[in-house]
NUDO-910127 format. One line per field, with one value per atom (N, C-alpha, C): residue number from 1; residue in one letter; atom name; x, y, z. Coordinates in steps of 0.1 Angstrom, whole numbers, plus 2048, in hexadecimal, padded with zeros to 3 digits. Example, Ala and Ser with C-alpha at 12.3 -4.5 7.8 and 13.67 -1.06 7.14 Angstrom:
BEGIN
pos	(1, 1, 1, 2, 2, 2);
code	(A, A, A, S, S, S);
site	(N, CA, C, N, CA, C);
c1	(884, 87B, 884, 880, 889, 881);
c2	(7C7, 7D3, 7DF, 7EA, 7F5, 800);
c3	(84E, 84E, 84E, 847, 847, 84F);
//
This chain:
BEGIN
pos	(1, 1, 1, 2, 2, 2, 3, 3, 3, 4, 4, 4, 5, 5, 5, 6, 6, 6, 7, 7, 7, 8, 8, 8, 9, 9, 9, 10, 10, 10, 11, 11, 11, 12, 12, 12, 13, 13, 13, 14, 14, 14, 15, 15, 15, 16, 16, 16, 17, 17, 17, 18, 18, 18, 19, 19, 19, 20, 20, 20, 21, 21, 21, 22, 22, 22, 23, 23, 23, 24, 24, 24, 25, 25, 25, 26, 26, 26, 27, 27, 27, 28, 28, 28, 29, 29, 29, 30, 30, 30, 31, 31, 31, 32, 32, 32, 33, 33, 33, 34, 34, 34, 35, 35, 35, 36, 36, 36, 37, 37, 37, 38, 38, 38, 39, 39, 39, 40, 40, 40, 41, 41, 41, 42, 42, 42, 43, 43, 43, 44, 44, 44, 45, 45, 45, 46, 46, 46, 47, 47, 47, 48, 48, 48, 49, 49, 49, 50, 50, 50, 51, 51, 51, 52, 52, 52, 53, 53, 53, 54, 54, 54, 55, 55, 55, 56, 56, 56, 57, 57, 57, 58, 58, 58, 59, 59, 59, 60, 60, 60, 61, 61, 61, 62, 62, 62, 63, 63, 63, 64, 64, 64, 65, 65, 65, 66, 66, 66, 67, 67, 67, 68, 68, 68, 69, 69, 69, 70, 70, 70, 71, 71, 71, 72, 72, 72, 73, 73, 73);
code	(I, I, I, A, A, A, E, E, E, S, S, S, D, D, D, A, A, A, I, I, I, L, L, L, V, V, V, L, L, L, N, N, N, Y, Y, Y, P, P, P, K, K, K, N, N, N, G, G, G, K, K, K, K, K, K, G, G, G, Y, Y, Y, L, L, L, G, G, G, A, A, A, S, S, S, V, V, V, L, L, L, M, M, M, E, E, E, I, I, I, G, G, G, L, L, L, A, A, A, Y, Y, Y, F, F, F, L, L, L, K, K, K, K, K, K, K, K, K, I, I, I, F, F, F, L, L, L, L, L, L, Y, Y, Y, P, P, P, P, P, P, P, P, P, P, P, P, V, V, V, K, K, K, E, E, E, E, E, E, K, K, K, Y, Y, Y, T, T, T, H, H, H, E, E, E, I, I, I, L, L, L, I, I, I, M, M, M, Q, Q, Q, P, P, P, V, V, V, I, I, I, L, L, L, K, K, K, G, G, G, D, D, D, L, L, L, S, S, S, K, K, K, I, I, I, V, V, V);
site	(N, CA, C, N, CA, C, N, CA, C, N, CA, C, N, CA, C, N, CA, C, N, CA, C, N, CA, C, N, CA, C, N, CA, C, N, CA, C, N, CA, C, N, CA, C, N, CA, C, N, CA, C, N, CA, C, N, CA, C, N, CA, C, N, CA, C, N, CA, C, N, CA, C, N, CA, C, N, CA, C, N, CA, C, N, CA, C, N, CA, C, N, CA, C, N, CA, C, N, CA, C, N, CA, C, N, CA, C, N, CA, C, N, CA, C, N, CA, C, N, CA, C, N, CA, C, N, CA, C, N, CA, C, N, CA, C, N, CA, C, N, CA, C, N, CA, C, N, CA, C, N, CA, C, N, CA, C, N, CA, C, N, CA, C, N, CA, C, N, CA, C, N, CA, C, N, CA, C, N, CA, C, N, CA, C, N, CA, C, N, CA, C, N, CA, C, N, CA, C, N, CA, C, N, CA, C, N, CA, C, N, CA, C, N, CA, C, N, CA, C, N, CA, C, N, CA, C, N, CA, C, N, CA, C, N, CA, C, N, CA, C, N, CA, C, N, CA, C, N, CA, C, N, CA, C);
c1	(8A6, 89F, 899, 89F, 89A, 88C, 88B, 87F, 875, 876, 86C, 865, 859, 851, 856, 85D, 861, 86D, 873, 87B, 877, 87A, 877, 884, 888, 894, 891, 897, 895, 8A0, 89E, 8A9, 8A8, 8A9, 8A9, 8B5, 8B4, 8BF, 8CB, 8D7, 8E4, 8EE, 8F8, 903, 8FF, 8F3, 8EE, 8E7, 8E4, 8DE, 8D0, 8C5, 8B9, 8B8, 8B1, 8AF, 8BC, 8C5, 8D2, 8D0, 8D9, 8DA, 8E9, 8ED, 8FB, 8FE, 90A, 90F, 907, 907, 8FF, 8F1, 8EA, 8DC, 8DC, 8E4, 8E4, 8E5, 8ED, 8EF, 8E2, 8DC, 8D0, 8C4, 8C3, 8B9, 8BB, 8C8, 8CB, 8C7, 8CA, 8C6, 8B7, 8B0, 8A2, 89C, 8A2, 89D, 8A0, 8AC, 8B0, 8A5, 8A1, 898, 88A, 887, 87A, 871, 877, 870, 86C, 861, 85D, 865, 869, 872, 86B, 86C, 866, 871, 871, 87A, 871, 876, 86E, 86E, 879, 87B, 880, 87F, 885, 895, 89B, 8AA, 8AF, 8BB, 8C2, 8C0, 8C0, 8BF, 8CB, 8C8, 8D3, 8DF, 8DD, 8E9, 8F2, 8EC, 8F5, 8FA, 8F3, 8F7, 8F5, 900, 8FF, 8F6, 8F5, 8EF, 8DF, 8DA, 8CB, 8C6, 8CD, 8C6, 8C4, 8CD, 8CC, 8C2, 8C0, 8B5, 8A7, 8A7, 899, 896, 8A0, 89D, 897, 89A, 894, 885, 880, 872, 86D, 874, 870, 863, 85C, 850, 855, 854, 859, 84F, 84F, 844, 842, 84D, 84D, 84A, 84F, 84E, 841, 837, 82A, 82A, 82C, 82C, 81E, 813, 805, 806, 80E, 80F, 814, 819, 81D, 812, 812, 806, 80C);
c2	(EF9, EEC, EEA, EEE, EED, EF3, EFF, F07, F04, EFA, EF7, EEC, EE9, EDD, ED1, ED5, ECB, ED1, EC8, ECC, EC7, ECF, ECB, ECA, EBF, EBE, EBD, EC7, EC9, EC2, EB5, EAC, EAB, EB5, EB5, EAC, EA7, EA0, EA9, EA2, EAA, EA0, EA4, E9C, E8E, E8E, E82, E79, E7E, E75, E7A, E73, E76, E76, E80, E80, E84, E8A, E8D, E93, E8E, E92, E96, EA1, EA5, EA3, EA4, EA2, EAB, EB8, EC1, EBE, EBA, EB6, EAA, EA1, E94, E98, EA1, EA5, EAC, EB5, EBC, EB2, EA7, E9C, E95, E92, E8B, E95, EA2, EAA, EAB, EAC, EAC, EA0, E93, E87, E86, E8B, E8C, E95, E9F, EA9, EA5, E99, E93, E9D, EA2, EAA, EA2, EA6, E9E, EA2, E98, E99, E97, EA1, E9F, E9F, E95, E95, E98, EA2, EA5, E98, E92, E86, E7B, E6E, E63, E64, E60, E61, E56, E57, E4E, E3F, E35, E28, E24, E1B, E16, E11, E0B, E06, E10, E1D, E29, E30, E32, E39, E32, E2F, E28, E30, E3D, E45, E44, E3E, E3D, E35, E2A, E20, E29, E31, E39, E43, E4A, E53, E4C, E40, E3B, E35, E32, E2E, E3A, E46, E52, E55, E4D, E4C, E5A, E61, E6D, E6B, E75, E76, E78, E6F, E71, E77, E83, E89, E87, E81, E7E, E89, E94, EA2, EA9, EA3, EAA, EB0, EBE, EC6, EC5, EC1, EC2, EB7, EAE, EA2, EA6, EB3, EB7, EBB, EB4, EB6, EB5);
c3	(E72, E71, E7F, E8A, E98, E99, E93, E95, E8B, E81, E76, E7B, E73, E75, E6D, E61, E58, E4F, E47, E3D, E2F, E25, E18, E10, E0C, E05, DF5, DEF, DE0, DD9, DD8, DD3, DC3, DBC, DAD, DA8, D9B, D95, D94, D96, D96, D92, D8B, D87, D81, D7A, D74, D7E, D8A, D94, D97, D96, D99, DA9, DAE, DBD, DC5, DBF, DC5, DD3, DDC, DE9, DEC, DEF, DF3, E02, E05, E13, E1D, E1A, E22, E24, E1A, E1C, E24, E23, E2A, E3A, E3D, E4A, E50, E47, E4B, E4D, E45, E47, E54, E56, E63, E6F, E6E, E7A, E7C, E6F, E71, E76, E73, E79, E88, E8C, E9A, EA2, E9C, EA2, EA1, E9A, E99, E90, E86, E7B, E70, E69, E5D, E52, E4B, E40, E32, E28, E1C, E11, E08, DFD, DF1, DE8, DDC, DD2, DD2, DC8, DD0, DCC, DD3, DD2, DDC, DDC, DD2, DCE, DC5, DC9, DC1, DC5, DCE, DD7, DE1, DDA, DCE, DC6, DC2, DC0, DBB, DC7, DD2, DDD, DEB, DF2, DFF, E08, E08, E13, E11, E05, E04, E0E, E11, E1C, E28, E2D, E39, E38, E2C, E2A, E2B, E25, E26, E34, E3B, E4A, E52, E4E, E54, E50, E47, E42, E3D, E33, E2F, E26, E25, E1C, E0E, E05, DF7, DEE, DEA, DE3, DD5, DCF, DC1, DB8, DBC, DB4, DB6, DC0, DC2, DD0, DD0, DDC, DE3, DDD, DE2, DED, DED, DF8, E05, E05, E12, E1C, E27, E31, E3F);
//
């Protein structure tokens, strides 16, 4: 992550949750944010009502691609 320009999180649906983010990915997003790297999410994270961590993810202002990789700039 330190040597990259950005991270792309491939948060495909898993366990019945759209935009699933696991614990390891949450740590990687936090590290990217700390290192001031651009953060891309392939899909929106789960609603805040379903996952408490979504609020923290949104504070980091990721670019949410809504499945469209052509939006990466």
